[in-house]
C-alpha positions as CSV (number, residue, x, y, z in Angstrom):
1,X,-13.8,-12.7,26.5
2,X,-16.4,-14.8,28.3
3,X,-14.3,-15.5,31.4
4,X,-10.6,-15.7,32.2
5,X,-8.8,-19.0,32.5
6,X,-8.4,-20.1,36.1
7,X,-4.9,-21.3,35.3
8,X,-4.0,-19.5,32.1
9,X,-3.0,-15.9,31.5
10,X,-3.3,-14.3,28.0
11,X,0.1,-12.8,27.4
12,X,-0.3,-10.8,24.2
13,X,-1.9,-10.5,20.8
14,X,-1.6,-8.8,17.4
15,X,-4.5,-7.4,15.5
16,X,-3.5,-6.8,11.9
17,X,-0.1,-5.1,12.3
18,X,-0.8,-3.4,15.6
19,X,1.1,-4.8,18.7
20,X,-0.6,-5.1,22.1
21,X,1.6,-4.9,25.2
22,X,2.3,-8.0,27.2
23,X,0.2,-8.5,30.3
24,X,1.6,-9.4,33.7
25,X,1.4,-13.2,34.3
26,X,0.2,-14.2,37.8
27,X,2.5,-16.5,39.8
28,X,1.8,-20.2,39.0
29,X,-0.3,-19.4,35.9
30,X,0.0,-21.1,32.5
31,X,1.5,-18.6,30.1
32,X,-0.3,-18.6,26.8
33,X,0.3,-16.2,23.9
34,X,-2.2,-15.7,21.1
35,X,-1.0,-13.9,18.0
36,X,-3.9,-13.1,15.7
37,X,-5.1,-11.2,12.7
38,X,-8.3,-10.8,10.9
39,X,-9.8,-9.1,7.8
40,X,-6.6,-8.5,5.8
41,X,-8.7,-8.6,2.6
42,X,-5.8,-9.3,0.3
43,X,-4.2,-6.0,1.3
44,X,-0.7,-7.4,1.1
45,X,1.0,-4.1,0.5
46,X,1.4,-1.2,3.0
47,X,-1.5,1.2,3.1
48,X,-0.1,4.7,3.1
49,X,-3.5,6.4,3.2
50,X,-5.0,4.7,6.3
51,X,-6.8,7.1,8.7
52,X,-7.5,6.1,12.3
53,X,-8.7,8.2,15.2
54,X,-5.9,8.1,17.8
55,X,-6.1,10.1,21.0
56,X,-9.3,11.8,19.6
57,X,-7.5,13.0,16.5
58,X,-7.9,11.9,12.9
59,X,-4.5,10.5,12.0
60,X,-3.1,9.4,8.7
61,X,-0.9,6.3,9.1
62,X,1.4,4.4,6.9
63,X,0.1,1.1,8.1
64,X,-0.1,-2.6,7.5
65,X,1.1,-4.8,4.7
66,X,1.8,-8.5,5.2
67,X,5.5,-8.1,5.5
68,X,4.9,-6.1,8.7
69,X,2.5,-8.7,10.0
70,X,5.1,-11.4,9.3
71,X,7.8,-9.3,11.0
72,X,5.7,-8.8,14.1
73,X,4.8,-12.5,14.4
74,X,8.5,-13.4,14.1
75,X,9.4,-10.8,16.7
76,X,6.8,-12.0,19.2
77,X,7.0,-15.8,18.6
78,X,10.4,-16.3,20.3
79,X,9.2,-14.5,23.4
80,X,6.2,-16.9,23.7
81,X,6.7,-20.1,25.7
82,X,3.3,-21.3,24.6
83,X,1.9,-19.9,21.3
84,X,-1.2,-20.1,19.2
85,X,-1.4,-18.2,15.8
86,X,-4.9,-17.5,14.6
87,X,-6.6,-15.9,11.6
88,X,-10.3,-14.8,12.1
89,X,-11.3,-14.7,8.5
90,X,-11.8,-12.5,5.4
91,X,-8.3,-13.2,4.1
92,X,-9.4,-12.5,0.6
93,X,-11.1,-10.0,-1.7
94,X,-10.7,-6.2,-1.4
95,X,-7.5,-5.7,-3.5
96,X,-6.2,-6.4,-6.9
97,X,-4.0,-9.2,-5.4
98,X,-7.2,-11.2,-5.1
99,X,-8.6,-10.1,-8.5
100,X,-5.4,-11.2,-10.2
101,X,-4.3,-14.3,-8.2
102,X,-7.6,-15.6,-6.7
103,X,-6.1,-16.2,-3.3
104,X,-2.7,-17.6,-4.2
105,X,-0.8,-14.5,-3.1
106,X,-2.7,-14.4,0.2
107,X,-2.1,-18.2,0.7
108,X,1.6,-17.8,0.1
109,X,1.8,-14.9,2.7
110,X,-0.3,-16.8,5.2
111,X,1.9,-19.8,4.9
112,X,5.0,-17.8,5.9
113,X,3.3,-17.4,9.3
114,X,1.8,-20.9,9.3
115,X,-1.4,-20.3,11.3
116,X,-2.7,-22.9,13.8
117,X,-6.2,-22.2,12.6
118,X,-8.1,-20.1,10.0
119,X,-11.8,-19.3,10.4
120,X,-13.8,-18.7,7.3
121,X,-15.2,-15.2,6.8
122,X,-18.1,-14.1,4.6
123,X,-15.8,-12.9,1.9
124,X,-14.2,-16.3,1.5
125,X,-17.5,-17.2,-0.3
126,X,-17.5,-14.3,-2.7
127,X,-16.7,-16.6,-5.6
128,X,-18.8,-19.4,-4.4
129,X,-17.8,-22.7,-3.0
130,X,-15.6,-23.4,-6.0
131,X,-13.7,-20.1,-5.5
132,X,-13.2,-21.0,-1.8
133,X,-11.9,-24.4,-2.8
134,X,-9.4,-22.8,-5.1
135,X,-8.1,-20.5,-2.4
136,X,-7.9,-23.4,0.1
137,X,-6.0,-25.6,-2.4
138,X,-3.4,-22.7,-2.6
139,X,-3.3,-22.5,1.2
140,X,-2.7,-26.3,1.5
141,X,-0.1,-26.6,-1.2
142,X,2.8,-26.0,1.3
143,X,3.8,-27.7,4.5
144,X,1.6,-25.8,6.9
145,X,-1.8,-27.4,6.0
146,X,-3.5,-24.8,8.3
147,X,-6.8,-26.2,9.7
148,X,-9.8,-24.3,8.2
149,X,-12.7,-23.9,10.6
150,X,-16.4,-23.3,10.2
151,X,-18.6,-25.2,12.7
152,X,-21.8,-23.6,11.4
153,X,-20.8,-23.9,7.7
154,X,-22.5,-27.0,6.1
155,X,-21.8,-27.5,2.4
156,X,-23.9,-30.4,0.9
157,X,-21.8,-33.6,0.8
158,X,-21.4,-34.9,-2.7
159,X,-22.6,-31.6,-4.2
160,X,-20.4,-28.7,-3.1
161,X,-16.8,-28.7,-4.3
162,X,-15.8,-28.3,-0.6
163,X,-17.4,-31.6,0.4
164,X,-17.1,-34.0,-2.6
165,X,-16.4,-37.0,-0.3
166,X,-17.0,-36.0,3.3
167,X,-18.2,-33.1,5.4
168,X,-14.7,-32.4,6.5
169,X,-12.8,-32.5,3.2
170,X,-11.9,-28.9,3.6
171,X,-13.8,-27.4,6.6
172,X,-13.7,-28.7,10.2
173,X,-15.9,-27.5,13.1
174,X,-13.0,-27.3,15.4
175,X,-9.4,-28.3,16.0
176,X,-7.7,-29.4,19.2
177,X,-4.2,-28.1,19.7
178,X,-1.8,-29.3,22.5
179,X,0.3,-26.4,23.8
180,X,2.7,-26.8,26.7
181,X,0.9,-30.0,27.8
182,X,-2.5,-28.3,27.8
183,X,-5.3,-29.1,25.3
184,X,-7.0,-26.1,23.7
185,X,-10.0,-26.6,21.4
186,X,-10.6,-23.9,18.8
187,X,-14.1,-23.8,17.4
188,X,-14.8,-21.7,14.3
189,X,-18.0,-19.7,13.6
190,X,-18.8,-17.6,10.5
191,X,-21.5,-14.9,10.4
192,X,-24.5,-16.8,9.0
193,X,-27.0,-14.3,7.7
194,X,-24.4,-11.9,6.2
195,X,-22.6,-14.7,4.4
196,X,-25.7,-16.1,2.9
197,X,-27.2,-12.8,2.0
198,X,-24.3,-10.7,0.8
199,X,-21.6,-13.2,-0.4
200,X,-22.1,-15.9,-3.0
201,X,-22.0,-19.4,-1.4
202,X,-23.6,-22.2,-3.3
203,X,-27.4,-22.5,-2.8
204,X,-27.0,-25.9,-1.2
205,X,-24.5,-24.7,1.5
206,X,-26.2,-24.0,4.8
207,X,-25.1,-21.6,7.6
208,X,-26.4,-22.6,11.0
209,X,-27.2,-20.3,13.9
210,X,-23.9,-19.2,15.5
211,X,-25.1,-19.4,19.2
212,X,-26.8,-22.8,18.9
213,X,-23.8,-24.2,17.1
214,X,-21.4,-22.9,19.7
215,X,-23.5,-24.4,22.5
216,X,-23.6,-27.7,20.7
217,X,-19.8,-28.0,20.3
218,X,-18.9,-26.6,23.7
219,X,-21.1,-29.2,25.3
220,X,-19.6,-32.0,23.1
221,X,-16.1,-31.0,23.8
222,X,-16.6,-30.4,27.5
223,X,-18.0,-34.0,27.6
224,X,-14.8,-35.2,26.0
225,X,-12.8,-33.7,28.8
226,X,-11.5,-30.6,27.0
227,X,-11.1,-27.9,29.6
228,X,-10.0,-24.9,27.5
229,X,-12.2,-23.7,24.7
230,X,-11.5,-20.8,22.3
231,X,-14.1,-19.5,19.8
232,X,-12.5,-18.2,16.6
233,X,-15.3,-16.1,15.1
234,X,-16.1,-13.9,12.1
235,X,-19.3,-12.3,13.2
236,X,-18.6,-8.7,14.5
237,X,-17.4,-7.6,17.9
238,X,-20.9,-6.7,19.1
239,X,-22.1,-10.3,18.3
240,X,-19.1,-11.7,20.0
241,X,-20.0,-9.9,23.2
242,X,-23.6,-11.2,23.0
243,X,-22.3,-14.7,22.3
244,X,-20.0,-14.6,25.3
245,X,-23.0,-14.0,27.6
246,X,-25.1,-16.7,25.9
247,X,-22.6,-19.6,25.8
248,X,-21.0,-20.8,29.1
249,X,-17.8,-22.7,29.2
250,X,-15.9,-20.5,26.7
251,X,-12.5,-19.1,27.8
252,X,-11.5,-16.7,25.0
253,X,-13.2,-15.3,21.9
254,X,-10.9,-14.1,19.0
255,X,-13.1,-12.4,16.4
256,X,-13.3,-10.5,13.2
257,X,-15.6,-9.0,10.6
258,X,-16.4,-5.6,12.1
259,X,-12.7,-4.4,11.9
260,X,-13.0,-3.2,15.5
261,X,-9.8,-1.5,16.8
262,X,-9.2,-2.8,20.3
263,X,-6.5,-1.7,22.7
264,X,-4.6,1.5,23.5
265,X,-3.0,2.9,20.3
266,X,-2.5,6.5,21.5
267,X,1.2,5.9,21.1
268,X,1.6,3.6,18.1
269,X,4.9,1.7,17.8
270,X,7.5,1.9,15.0
271,X,6.1,-1.0,12.9
272,X,3.2,1.3,11.9
273,X,5.6,3.5,10.0
274,X,4.7,7.2,9.1
275,X,2.2,8.9,11.4
276,X,0.6,12.3,10.5
277,X,-2.1,14.0,12.5
278,X,-4.6,15.5,10.0
279,X,-7.4,16.8,12.2
């Protein structure tokens, strides 16, 4: 987080299927709740062999699965006066669900939640621009039409399947959401070097510098009178902290890629299921 809102308090969040407690809201503040996940990697079923270090002990946990994620979102959403639902990338690859269904199963599950924005991760490009288009077509076949972000992702117009007609056929640099009478701009950033080097985007698709791209759009949006800016990133927690220092005018960063476990999970709650200390 670059700096706290002067008039907004972050009330809660979900990272994967792990709930974070609600923070106290100062008197007179605007109460905003962000529910978010990242890096679910087509793991739609519960993982009964997950191991986390909790309270300094290696602990095997029956954890995750998209049904739990949906349940937690549905439990938290009615408590939120003002809500944003965000996905910070790497929705696909990593499980047979993607091998068999090429993103259709993931899209169906994501559309149950109906995210306000989805940032592209490096693994979204594992099957090239054409494979990403296939996944996004599945994502948009329902009513949600979740905005797909990637301000620093630049497929060549007229060449890439993602930009046959215009630069924003599938991918937008940002989306502006009005919540409780306040405008929030969500800018998306993908990890450039890793995506280009270890995934499989088309050769003509460019990935611009994350920091310079963020500065450009923050300045543009500030000039438009947007007061509240969220960066939805897929570039590791360490890079997010560096970005926060380098780009003024950002209120919140919601990130992914490094699978960093944030928060106090010494006493996991019931949705995590079976817990077994193994070391």
